[in-house]
C-alpha positions as CSV (number, residue, x, y, z in Angstrom):
1,M,35.8,-82.6,54.3
2,A,36.1,-80.1,57.1
3,K,33.5,-77.9,55.5
4,K,30.9,-80.7,55.3
5,K,31.6,-81.6,59.0
6,K,30.9,-78.1,60.1
7,H,27.6,-78.0,58.3
8,H,26.5,-81.3,60.0
9,D,27.4,-79.9,63.4
10,E,25.1,-76.9,63.0
11,H,21.9,-79.0,62.4
12,V,19.5,-78.8,65.5
13,D,17.9,-82.0,66.8
14,E,14.1,-81.3,67.2
15,S,13.0,-84.8,68.1
16,W,12.3,-83.6,71.7
17,L,9.2,-81.7,70.4
18,I,7.2,-84.9,69.9
19,P,7.0,-85.9,73.6
20,Y,6.7,-82.3,74.6
21,A,3.6,-81.9,72.3
22,D,2.1,-85.1,73.7
23,M,2.6,-83.8,77.3
24,L,0.8,-80.5,76.4
25,T,-2.0,-82.4,74.8
26,L,-2.4,-84.5,78.0
27,L,-2.3,-81.3,80.2
28,L,-5.0,-79.8,78.0
29,A,-7.2,-82.8,78.4
30,L,-6.6,-82.7,82.2
31,F,-7.7,-79.1,82.5
32,I,-10.7,-79.7,80.3
33,V,-11.8,-82.5,82.6
34,L,-11.2,-80.3,85.7
35,F,-13.3,-77.6,84.1
36,A,-16.1,-79.9,83.3
37,M,-16.1,-81.2,86.9
38,S,-16.2,-77.6,88.3
39,E,-19.3,-77.0,86.2
40,I,-21.0,-80.0,87.7
41,D,-22.3,-81.0,84.3
42,A,-22.6,-84.8,84.2
43,Q,-23.0,-84.9,80.4
44,K,-19.9,-82.8,79.8
45,F,-18.0,-84.8,82.4
46,K,-18.8,-88.1,80.7
47,Q,-17.6,-86.7,77.4
48,M,-14.4,-85.3,78.7
49,A,-13.6,-88.4,80.7
50,S,-14.1,-90.5,77.6
51,A,-11.7,-88.2,75.7
52,F,-9.2,-88.2,78.5
53,R,-9.3,-92.0,78.5
54,N,-8.9,-92.2,74.8
55,E,-5.8,-90.0,74.9
56,F,-4.1,-92.3,77.4
57,T,-5.0,-95.4,75.3
58,G,-3.9,-94.0,71.9
59,G,-7.2,-92.3,70.9
60,T,-7.6,-89.8,68.2
61,G,-7.3,-86.8,70.5
62,V,-9.4,-84.5,72.7
63,M,-9.9,-81.8,70.1
64,E,-12.0,-84.1,67.9
65,E,-15.8,-83.9,68.2
66,Q,-17.1,-86.4,70.7
67,V,-20.2,-88.5,70.2
68,P,-22.9,-87.3,72.7
69,I,-23.8,-89.8,75.4
70,P,-27.5,-90.1,75.6
71,S,-29.3,-90.0,79.0
72,P,-32.1,-92.4,79.7
73,D,-34.2,-89.6,81.0
74,S,-33.7,-87.4,77.9
75,T,-34.9,-89.8,75.3
76,P,-37.3,-87.7,73.1
77,I,-40.8,-89.0,72.6
78,P,-41.8,-89.1,68.9
79,D,-44.4,-86.5,68.0
80,A,-46.7,-89.3,66.8
81,Q,-46.5,-91.0,70.2
82,K,-47.2,-87.7,71.9
83,E,-50.3,-87.3,69.9
84,V,-51.5,-90.8,70.8
85,I,-50.8,-90.1,74.5
86,S,-52.6,-86.8,74.4
87,K,-55.6,-88.3,72.6
88,E,-55.9,-91.1,75.2
89,E,-55.6,-88.7,78.1
90,K,-58.2,-86.4,76.5
91,E,-60.6,-89.3,76.0
92,Q,-60.2,-90.4,79.6
93,L,-60.8,-86.9,80.9
94,E,-63.9,-86.5,78.8
95,A,-65.2,-89.8,80.0
96,A,-64.5,-88.9,83.6
97,K,-66.3,-85.6,83.2
98,K,-69.3,-87.2,81.7
99,E,-69.4,-89.8,84.5
100,L,-69.1,-87.1,87.2
101,E,-71.9,-85.1,85.7
102,Q,-74.2,-88.2,85.7
103,L,-73.4,-89.0,89.4
104,E,-73.9,-85.3,90.3
105,E,-77.4,-85.5,88.6
106,M,-78.2,-88.6,90.7
107,E,-77.0,-86.9,93.8
108,K,-79.3,-83.9,93.1
109,K,-82.3,-86.2,92.7
110,I,-81.6,-88.0,96.0
111,N,-81.0,-84.7,97.8
112,A,-84.3,-83.4,96.5
113,Y,-86.0,-86.6,97.9
114,I,-84.3,-86.1,101.3
115,E,-85.3,-82.4,101.4
116,T,-88.9,-83.1,100.4
117,N,-89.4,-85.8,103.0
118,K,-87.4,-84.0,105.7
119,L,-84.8,-86.8,106.1
120,D,-81.8,-84.5,106.4
121,S,-81.0,-85.8,109.9
122,S,-81.0,-89.4,108.7
123,L,-79.7,-89.4,105.1
124,Q,-76.7,-87.7,103.7
125,T,-74.9,-87.9,100.3
126,K,-71.3,-87.2,99.4
127,L,-69.6,-87.4,96.0
128,T,-66.1,-88.8,96.2
129,E,-63.5,-90.2,93.8
130,N,-64.8,-93.6,94.7
131,G,-68.3,-92.8,93.7
132,L,-71.5,-91.4,95.2
133,L,-71.8,-92.3,98.9
134,I,-75.3,-92.4,100.5
135,T,-75.2,-92.7,104.3
136,I,-78.4,-93.8,106.2
137,L,-78.2,-93.7,110.0
138,D,-79.5,-96.9,111.6
139,N,-82.4,-95.3,113.5
140,A,-84.0,-94.5,110.1
141,L,-84.0,-98.2,109.2
142,F,-83.6,-100.4,112.3
143,D,-84.7,-100.7,115.9
144,S,-81.9,-101.0,118.5
145,G,-80.1,-104.4,118.3
146,S,-82.2,-105.5,115.3
147,A,-81.3,-106.2,111.7
148,T,-84.9,-106.2,110.4
149,V,-85.8,-103.1,108.3
150,K,-88.6,-101.3,110.1
151,P,-91.9,-101.5,108.1
152,G,-92.2,-97.8,108.1
153,S,-88.7,-97.5,106.6
154,I,-89.1,-100.0,103.7
155,E,-90.5,-97.1,101.6
156,I,-87.2,-95.3,101.9
157,G,-85.4,-98.3,100.5
158,K,-87.9,-98.6,97.6
159,K,-87.7,-94.9,96.7
160,L,-83.9,-95.0,96.9
161,S,-83.8,-98.1,94.6
162,D,-85.7,-96.1,91.9
163,L,-83.1,-93.4,92.1
164,L,-80.2,-95.9,91.9
165,V,-81.4,-97.2,88.5
166,T,-79.1,-95.7,85.8
167,T,-78.2,-96.2,82.2
168,P,-75.7,-97.6,81.8
169,P,-76.0,-99.6,85.1
170,R,-73.5,-99.1,87.9
171,D,-72.4,-101.4,90.6
172,I,-73.7,-100.7,94.1
173,V,-72.0,-101.7,97.3
174,I,-73.9,-101.7,100.6
175,A,-72.1,-101.8,103.9
176,G,-73.4,-102.1,107.5
177,H,-71.6,-100.4,110.4
178,T,-72.2,-100.3,114.2
179,D,-70.7,-98.5,117.2
180,N,-68.4,-100.3,119.6
181,V,-70.9,-101.2,122.3
182,P,-70.6,-105.0,122.6
183,I,-73.6,-107.1,121.6
184,S,-74.3,-110.7,122.4
185,T,-77.7,-112.1,121.8
186,A,-79.4,-115.3,120.5
187,N,-79.3,-113.7,117.0
188,F,-75.9,-112.0,117.0
189,Q,-72.7,-113.0,118.7
190,S,-71.0,-109.7,117.9
191,N,-71.4,-106.4,116.1
192,W,-69.9,-107.9,113.0
193,E,-72.8,-110.3,112.5
194,L,-75.3,-107.5,113.2
195,S,-73.7,-105.1,110.7
196,A,-73.5,-107.7,108.0
197,L,-77.1,-108.8,108.3
198,R,-78.3,-105.2,108.3
199,G,-76.4,-104.6,105.0
200,I,-77.9,-107.8,103.5
201,N,-81.4,-107.0,104.6
202,F,-81.3,-103.5,103.2
203,M,-79.9,-104.9,100.0
204,R,-82.9,-107.2,99.8
205,V,-85.2,-104.2,100.0
206,L,-83.4,-102.5,97.1
207,L,-83.5,-105.7,95.0
208,E,-87.3,-105.8,95.1
209,N,-86.9,-103.3,92.3
210,P,-86.6,-105.5,89.2
211,S,-84.6,-102.8,87.4
212,L,-81.7,-103.5,89.8
213,K,-79.9,-106.7,88.9
214,P,-78.4,-108.9,91.6
215,N,-75.1,-109.0,89.9
216,Q,-74.9,-105.2,90.3
217,V,-75.3,-105.2,94.1
218,S,-73.2,-106.6,96.9
219,A,-73.4,-106.3,100.7
220,S,-70.9,-106.5,103.6
221,G,-70.6,-105.7,107.3
222,Y,-67.7,-103.9,109.0
223,G,-69.0,-103.9,112.6
224,E,-67.3,-101.2,114.7
225,Y,-64.1,-101.2,112.8
226,R,-64.7,-98.3,110.4
227,P,-66.1,-95.6,112.6
228,K,-66.9,-92.1,111.2
229,S,-66.7,-90.5,114.7
230,E,-65.4,-91.3,118.2
231,N,-67.5,-93.7,120.2
232,K,-66.9,-91.7,123.4
233,T,-70.3,-89.8,123.2
234,P,-73.8,-90.9,122.3
235,E,-73.7,-88.5,119.4
236,G,-70.6,-90.1,118.0
237,R,-71.9,-93.6,118.5
238,A,-75.1,-92.6,116.6
239,K,-73.1,-91.5,113.6
240,N,-71.2,-94.8,113.6
241,R,-74.4,-96.9,113.5
242,R,-75.2,-96.6,109.8
243,V,-75.7,-98.3,106.4
244,E,-73.7,-96.9,103.5
245,V,-74.7,-97.3,99.9
246,L,-71.8,-96.6,97.5
247,V,-72.6,-96.2,93.8
248,L,-69.5,-97.0,91.9
249,P,-68.5,-95.0,88.8
250,N,-68.1,-96.9,85.5
251,V,-64.8,-95.0,84.9
252,S,-62.3,-93.5,87.3
253,L,-63.1,-90.0,88.6
254,K,-59.6,-89.3,89.8
255,A,-58.8,-87.3,86.6
256,V,-61.5,-84.7,87.5
257,Q,-61.3,-84.7,91.3
């Protein structure tokens, strides 16, 4: 009996290793989390934080492979969708290039007419992302304080109307502008009325061309409220008194501007 008792006394109790191993596992998880934070990697931090939380709540342990947490910004675009997007963008770019070329050709013809008739001081053209802008200073079309197109200037409108005919047709917007010198007559109570009627009357000259359809053309007046130059000098006021003809593109030109 004494012999058996002695053998039992020599047995070492190792049950303390279980909580010790758990503590080491938790410390390992803590250091991994701290390391992930020091690297400032949000993806790793989310994964380590999830592992750490699982360890506290009886998870399977930090050494097992974690499921990656997808980021909304990193969702891959399927190759088929990329091809569709690329094809659409390419088609839009090609259409914009073609539209730009056609408007450039129209601008060349108008500039040739301006040069031939020595109208450089009265007519200018500019190609913008909004379309082809043709500016006609008021002294080329109207007498001071009048909205009636001068008889000698009607030919300008008729020639311009021929150059504005395109295939396919494009919308045309006509706008009248004035300087800021107040006007108050029996015909016009303000510059607003004067600018609007000048735009309308010039539109009527253009529409004498049967190839331009009324549903393609519109007119408006902005008075003194969209100046191109300061109204402090006679030269600046002269630039502000104008009629603008904007030929709108059939497709956006922003892709090639």
